[in-house]
N, C-alpha and C positions, 0 to 999 in steps of 0.2 A: 563657802558660797551656798546660798539657799537654793535648793531645787524644788520648784513647785509643780505640781501636777496640773493637768488641764482642768480638772474639776475645781481645784483650789483657786486657780486664776479666774475661772468663771464666777465662783462664788464671791470673790473679792470685787470683780467688775460690777457685779449686781449692787454695789453700794454707791455708785455714782450715776447720774442721769445721762441718757443719750444726748448727743449735741443736737440732734434733729427733733426727735419726737418727745424727749424728756422723759421717757420711760427707763426702767432700770432692769432690763432683761437681755442679757448677753450671752453669746456662746464664743467659743474659739473655733475658727474655721480650720478644721484639721488639714485641709489641703495646703494650708500656708503655715504649718508648724515647722519652722526651720530648725535645724540642730544648733544653729548660732544663737537661738533665743529670740529671734525676731518673728513674732506671730501675728496673726490677723484676728482682731475681734469683730464681731457682727452683732448688731442689735437684732433680737428676735421679732420686734415689732415692726420696724420700718426697714430692716435689712442694710442699714448704714454700716460701712466697714471703716476700721481704724487701726493703726499699728498698736501692738502691745509687745513690750520688750521685757524679758525675763532674765537676761545676762547682765546683772547689775555689777558684777565684778569688772567687766570690760568697761562699762559706762563710768564707773567711778574712777578707773584708772585714766580715762581719756577726758573727763570733764572736772578740772581742778577746783571749781567752785562749789560743786555739789557736796562733798564731805563736810565743808564749813556750814553750809545751809543744813545739813542733816543734824548737826550738833546743836543747832539753835531751835530746831522744832520741839515743841512741848507735846507731851502725852495729853490726850483729852481726858483721860481718867485720873492719872495720879500727878500730873504736872511735871513730871521727871523731864529733863531736857536731854535730847539725844535719842535718835531712832536708828534702826537699820532699814535700808531700802530694799524691799522684796521685788517689786516690779514697778513699771510705770507704763501709762497708756496716754497717747495723744489723740484725744477725742475729737479735736478740731484745732484750728489755728489759735483759738482763744482758750481752749480747755485741755489742759495737760495735768494729769494727777500722778502723784507718788503714792504708791501703796506700801505703807511702812509698818514696822513693829517697834513698840517701845522697849528701850534697852532695860528699863526698870521693872515694869509689871508684865512685859511681854504682850500687851493689849495691840491688836491689830486695828489700824484705822488708816483713813485716807487724807492726804494733805495735797491741797491744790498747788500746783507749781507755778511760781511766778517767774521762774527762769526760762521756761520753754515756751510760754505762750507768747505769740507774736501780736502785737497791736498795730 
């Protein structure tokens, strides 16, 4: 299991836009950093809050479709198929993101989730 620091999670969150103001400046609200991996992200510009999940081991065990989806994701750098899920964030009911690492070249990138967004 990958254990991410608060700073690493904040750095990776800064690669996606806020659902409200479209800026990319986030922090983790330390008051809501649960030991179970359920954290709360906050936009530094408009103060919008959203859930951030860091316990991917539990998530992968309880969501049977996700491992199959991760095997199909291609790396944006080397085109290798297959990634490891590091964390996920649900910025709104239409914007859920997987923060992944390529199994081939170890590049970290963001994949928009089509499985968690509700239309």
